[in-house]
A tleap script that builds the chain and sets N, CA, C and O, in Angstrom:
source leaprc.protein.ff14SB
mol = sequence {
  NMET GLU SER ASP TRP VAL PHE ALA SER PRO
  ALA MET HIE GLY LYS GLN PRO TYR TRP PRO
  ASP ASN LEU LEU LYS ARG TYR ILE LYS PRO
  ALA ALA LYS LYS ALA GLY ILE ASN LYS ASN
  VAL GLY TRP HIE THR PHE CYS HIE SER PHE
  GLY THR LEU LEU LYS ALA ASN GLY LYS CTHR
}
set mol.1.N position { 0.631 -1.167 0.099 }
set mol.1.CA position { -0.152 0.114 -0.098 }
set mol.1.C position { 0.916 1.213 0.092 }
set mol.1.O position { 1.870 1.234 0.869 }
set mol.2.N position { 0.536 2.055 -0.756 }
set mol.2.CA position { 1.455 3.174 -0.640 }
set mol.2.C position { 1.602 4.478 0.376 }
set mol.2.O position { 2.443 5.376 0.347 }
set mol.3.N position { 0.480 4.265 1.291 }
set mol.3.CA position { 0.525 4.668 2.468 }
set mol.3.C position { 1.527 4.101 3.674 }
set mol.3.O position { 1.757 4.586 4.781 }
set mol.4.N position { 1.971 3.046 3.123 }
set mol.4.CA position { 2.760 2.303 4.248 }
set mol.4.C position { 4.124 2.643 4.287 }
set mol.4.O position { 4.842 2.018 3.507 }
set mol.5.N position { 4.683 3.536 5.053 }
set mol.5.CA position { 5.841 3.988 5.017 }
set mol.5.C position { 6.537 3.577 6.351 }
set mol.5.O position { 5.917 3.682 7.410 }
set mol.6.N position { 8.135 2.993 6.305 }
set mol.6.CA position { 8.431 2.635 7.461 }
set mol.6.C position { 8.546 3.774 8.746 }
set mol.6.O position { 8.139 3.721 9.907 }
set mol.7.N position { 9.240 4.749 8.040 }
set mol.7.CA position { 9.342 5.959 8.936 }
set mol.7.C position { 7.994 7.213 8.695 }
set mol.7.O position { 8.244 8.360 8.322 }
set mol.8.N position { 6.688 6.744 8.972 }
set mol.8.CA position { 5.529 7.621 8.261 }
set mol.8.C position { 5.712 8.548 9.548 }
set mol.8.O position { 5.895 8.291 10.737 }
set mol.9.N position { 5.564 9.963 8.679 }
set mol.9.CA position { 5.429 11.065 9.438 }
set mol.9.C position { 3.998 11.380 10.083 }
set mol.9.O position { 2.944 11.378 9.446 }
set mol.10.N position { 4.116 11.621 11.299 }
set mol.10.CA position { 2.698 11.493 12.361 }
set mol.10.C position { 2.092 12.821 11.940 }
set mol.10.O position { 0.865 12.922 11.947 }
set mol.11.N position { 2.929 13.955 11.536 }
set mol.11.CA position { 2.386 15.354 10.935 }
set mol.11.C position { 1.521 15.278 9.725 }
set mol.11.O position { 0.628 16.105 9.536 }
set mol.12.N position { 1.828 14.080 8.716 }
set mol.12.CA position { 1.267 14.156 7.533 }
set mol.12.C position { 0.786 12.886 7.685 }
set mol.12.O position { 0.977 12.136 6.728 }
set mol.13.N position { 0.241 12.469 8.590 }
set mol.13.CA position { -1.230 11.214 9.113 }
set mol.13.C position { -0.624 10.000 8.074 }
set mol.13.O position { -1.184 9.420 7.144 }
set mol.14.N position { 0.764 9.862 8.628 }
set mol.14.CA position { 1.354 8.643 7.547 }
set mol.14.C position { 1.460 8.528 6.144 }
set mol.14.O position { 2.032 7.619 5.542 }
set mol.15.N position { 0.721 9.760 5.528 }
set mol.15.CA position { 0.721 9.726 4.194 }
set mol.15.C position { 1.849 10.174 3.414 }
set mol.15.O position { 1.808 10.292 2.189 }
set mol.16.N position { 3.000 10.459 4.233 }
set mol.16.CA position { 4.145 10.797 3.834 }
set mol.16.C position { 5.344 10.308 4.554 }
set mol.16.O position { 5.235 10.324 5.780 }
set mol.17.N position { 6.447 9.885 4.075 }
set mol.17.CA position { 7.758 9.270 5.273 }
set mol.17.C position { 8.230 10.815 5.866 }
set mol.17.O position { 7.854 11.944 5.552 }
set mol.18.N position { 8.893 10.493 6.532 }
set mol.18.CA position { 10.113 11.351 7.248 }
set mol.18.C position { 10.926 11.558 5.889 }
set mol.18.O position { 11.137 10.714 5.019 }
set mol.19.N position { 11.357 12.992 5.928 }
set mol.19.CA position { 12.483 13.271 5.040 }
set mol.19.C position { 13.930 12.636 5.855 }
set mol.19.O position { 13.996 12.721 7.082 }
set mol.20.N position { 14.887 12.098 5.174 }
set mol.20.CA position { 16.040 11.836 5.967 }
set mol.20.C position { 16.721 13.029 6.445 }
set mol.20.O position { 17.600 12.830 7.283 }
set mol.21.N position { 16.541 13.989 6.156 }
set mol.21.CA position { 17.551 15.253 6.841 }
set mol.21.C position { 16.614 15.620 8.062 }
set mol.21.O position { 17.122 16.125 9.063 }
set mol.22.N position { 15.503 15.419 8.009 }
set mol.22.CA position { 14.596 15.474 8.988 }
set mol.22.C position { 14.823 14.768 10.282 }
set mol.22.O position { 14.879 15.264 11.407 }
set mol.23.N position { 14.942 13.544 9.929 }
set mol.23.CA position { 15.276 12.328 11.113 }
set mol.23.C position { 16.582 12.784 11.555 }
set mol.23.O position { 16.795 13.143 12.713 }
set mol.24.N position { 17.421 12.769 10.672 }
set mol.24.CA position { 19.176 13.201 11.373 }
set mol.24.C position { 18.817 14.172 12.070 }
set mol.24.O position { 18.917 13.960 13.278 }
set mol.25.N position { 18.344 15.400 11.711 }
set mol.25.CA position { 18.324 16.777 12.681 }
set mol.25.C position { 17.386 16.351 13.686 }
set mol.25.O position { 17.927 16.367 14.792 }
set mol.26.N position { 16.197 15.979 13.723 }
set mol.26.CA position { 15.192 15.875 14.821 }
set mol.26.C position { 15.703 14.892 15.976 }
set mol.26.O position { 15.841 15.129 17.176 }
set mol.27.N position { 15.902 13.918 15.378 }
set mol.27.CA position { 16.213 12.396 16.353 }
set mol.27.C position { 17.340 11.880 16.219 }
set mol.27.O position { 17.771 11.487 17.304 }
set mol.28.N position { 17.957 11.717 15.451 }
set mol.28.CA position { 19.536 10.796 15.505 }
set mol.28.C position { 20.531 11.762 15.754 }
set mol.28.O position { 21.468 11.179 16.298 }
set mol.29.N position { 20.816 13.165 15.592 }
set mol.29.CA position { 21.608 13.864 16.348 }
set mol.29.C position { 21.565 14.018 17.846 }
set mol.29.O position { 22.484 13.760 18.623 }
set mol.30.N position { 20.090 14.581 18.206 }
set mol.30.CA position { 19.923 14.632 19.646 }
set mol.30.C position { 20.447 13.241 20.439 }
set mol.30.O position { 21.305 13.094 21.308 }
set mol.31.N position { 19.582 12.313 19.780 }
set mol.31.CA position { 20.111 10.884 20.493 }
set mol.31.C position { 21.721 10.892 20.728 }
set mol.31.O position { 22.249 10.599 21.801 }
set mol.32.N position { 22.409 11.275 19.551 }
set mol.32.CA position { 24.114 11.154 19.504 }
set mol.32.C position { 24.597 11.824 20.661 }
set mol.32.O position { 25.378 11.333 21.476 }
set mol.33.N position { 24.078 13.031 20.705 }
set mol.33.CA position { 24.446 14.144 21.794 }
set mol.33.C position { 24.063 13.503 23.033 }
set mol.33.O position { 24.911 13.391 23.919 }
set mol.34.N position { 22.592 12.961 23.245 }
set mol.34.CA position { 22.418 12.743 24.505 }
set mol.34.C position { 23.368 11.208 25.134 }
set mol.34.O position { 23.548 10.754 26.264 }
set mol.35.N position { 23.710 10.868 24.048 }
set mol.35.CA position { 24.634 9.353 24.163 }
set mol.35.C position { 26.157 10.031 24.540 }
set mol.35.O position { 27.030 9.203 24.804 }
set mol.36.N position { 26.357 10.776 24.563 }
set mol.36.CA position { 27.705 11.512 24.661 }
set mol.36.C position { 28.717 11.239 23.665 }
set mol.36.O position { 29.927 11.123 23.863 }
set mol.37.N position { 27.906 11.121 22.260 }
set mol.37.CA position { 28.823 11.301 20.918 }
set mol.37.C position { 28.798 12.761 20.731 }
set mol.37.O position { 27.797 13.473 20.650 }
set mol.38.N position { 30.306 13.190 20.662 }
set mol.38.CA position { 30.375 14.737 20.142 }
set mol.38.C position { 30.824 14.493 18.904 }
set mol.38.O position { 31.322 15.529 18.463 }
set mol.39.N position { 30.869 13.816 18.313 }
set mol.39.CA position { 31.429 14.123 16.749 }
set mol.39.C position { 30.229 14.069 15.882 }
set mol.39.O position { 29.138 13.597 16.201 }
set mol.40.N position { 30.583 14.647 14.660 }
set mol.40.CA position { 29.609 14.887 13.413 }
set mol.40.C position { 28.774 13.607 13.313 }
set mol.40.O position { 29.566 12.675 13.448 }
set mol.41.N position { 27.522 13.136 13.136 }
set mol.41.CA position { 26.777 12.227 12.827 }
set mol.41.C position { 26.036 12.289 11.778 }
set mol.41.O position { 25.069 13.048 11.726 }
set mol.42.N position { 26.405 11.456 10.741 }
set mol.42.CA position { 25.594 11.820 9.669 }
set mol.42.C position { 25.130 10.267 8.805 }
set mol.42.O position { 25.450 9.184 9.294 }
set mol.43.N position { 24.513 10.342 7.760 }
set mol.43.CA position { 24.143 9.146 6.835 }
set mol.43.C position { 25.453 8.186 6.668 }
set mol.43.O position { 25.481 6.968 6.842 }
set mol.44.N position { 26.288 8.849 6.372 }
set mol.44.CA position { 27.857 8.051 5.961 }
set mol.44.C position { 28.154 7.523 7.403 }
set mol.44.O position { 28.254 6.297 7.451 }
set mol.45.N position { 28.273 8.006 8.267 }
set mol.45.CA position { 28.386 7.142 9.536 }
set mol.45.C position { 27.929 5.993 9.858 }
set mol.45.O position { 28.604 5.099 10.368 }
set mol.46.N position { 26.477 5.919 9.522 }
set mol.46.CA position { 25.805 4.568 9.553 }
set mol.46.C position { 26.366 3.483 8.653 }
set mol.46.O position { 26.448 2.304 8.997 }
set mol.47.N position { 26.772 3.993 7.401 }
set mol.47.CA position { 27.059 3.224 6.250 }
set mol.47.C position { 28.829 2.796 6.837 }
set mol.47.O position { 29.374 1.760 6.457 }
set mol.48.N position { 29.369 3.583 7.583 }
set mol.48.CA position { 30.613 2.854 8.154 }
set mol.48.C position { 30.331 1.730 8.996 }
set mol.48.O position { 30.724 0.574 8.840 }
set mol.49.N position { 29.494 2.268 10.045 }
set mol.49.CA position { 29.224 1.400 11.225 }
set mol.49.C position { 28.376 0.086 10.813 }
set mol.49.O position { 28.381 -0.922 11.520 }
set mol.50.N position { 27.706 0.177 9.706 }
set mol.50.CA position { 27.016 -1.181 9.486 }
set mol.50.C position { 28.024 -2.196 8.757 }
set mol.50.O position { 28.056 -3.417 8.911 }
set mol.51.N position { 28.900 -1.352 7.864 }
set mol.51.CA position { 30.002 -2.378 7.231 }
set mol.51.C position { 31.081 -2.738 8.227 }
set mol.51.O position { 31.745 -3.741 7.967 }
set mol.52.N position { 31.384 -1.973 9.474 }
set mol.52.CA position { 32.248 -2.617 10.501 }
set mol.52.C position { 31.672 -3.841 11.204 }
set mol.52.O position { 32.228 -4.911 11.452 }
set mol.53.N position { 30.208 -3.366 11.516 }
set mol.53.CA position { 29.138 -4.786 12.303 }
set mol.53.C position { 29.270 -6.097 11.112 }
set mol.53.O position { 29.511 -7.246 11.483 }
set mol.54.N position { 29.112 -5.804 9.925 }
set mol.54.CA position { 29.355 -6.926 8.946 }
set mol.54.C position { 30.573 -7.638 8.978 }
set mol.54.O position { 30.577 -8.827 9.296 }
set mol.55.N position { 31.786 -6.929 8.631 }
set mol.55.CA position { 32.891 -7.209 8.764 }
set mol.55.C position { 33.306 -8.180 10.368 }
set mol.55.O position { 33.837 -9.290 10.340 }
set mol.56.N position { 33.027 -7.652 11.289 }
set mol.56.CA position { 33.177 -7.990 12.561 }
set mol.56.C position { 32.522 -9.429 12.595 }
set mol.56.O position { 32.926 -10.232 13.436 }
set mol.57.N position { 31.456 -9.804 11.645 }
set mol.57.CA position { 30.712 -11.017 11.868 }
set mol.57.C position { 30.859 -11.704 10.777 }
set mol.57.O position { 30.002 -12.472 10.339 }
set mol.58.N position { 31.870 -11.498 10.296 }
set mol.58.CA position { 32.373 -12.524 9.079 }
set mol.58.C position { 31.409 -12.497 7.922 }
set mol.58.O position { 31.111 -13.543 7.347 }
set mol.59.N position { 30.857 -11.198 7.525 }
set mol.59.CA position { 29.499 -11.196 6.462 }
set mol.59.C position { 30.281 -10.709 5.421 }
set mol.59.O position { 29.677 -11.018 4.394 }
set mol.60.N position { 31.317 -10.104 5.130 }
set mol.60.CA position { 31.835 -9.738 4.180 }
set mol.60.C position { 32.865 -10.441 3.196 }
set mol.60.O position { 33.295 -9.833 2.216 }
savepdb mol mol.pdb
quit
């Protein structure tokens, strides 16, 4: 169904997804700061983290 978004925006009543930059600004960066991560966090960070996890578990 076209309204079934994984990250549906409650402000748009689930009819549109959150935009990636909006997720990063509103949720991910504040969570990183709260967790004591003082470095810049972005989507590229997740890419590297995921790659590191795959390699550590022999999946690459």
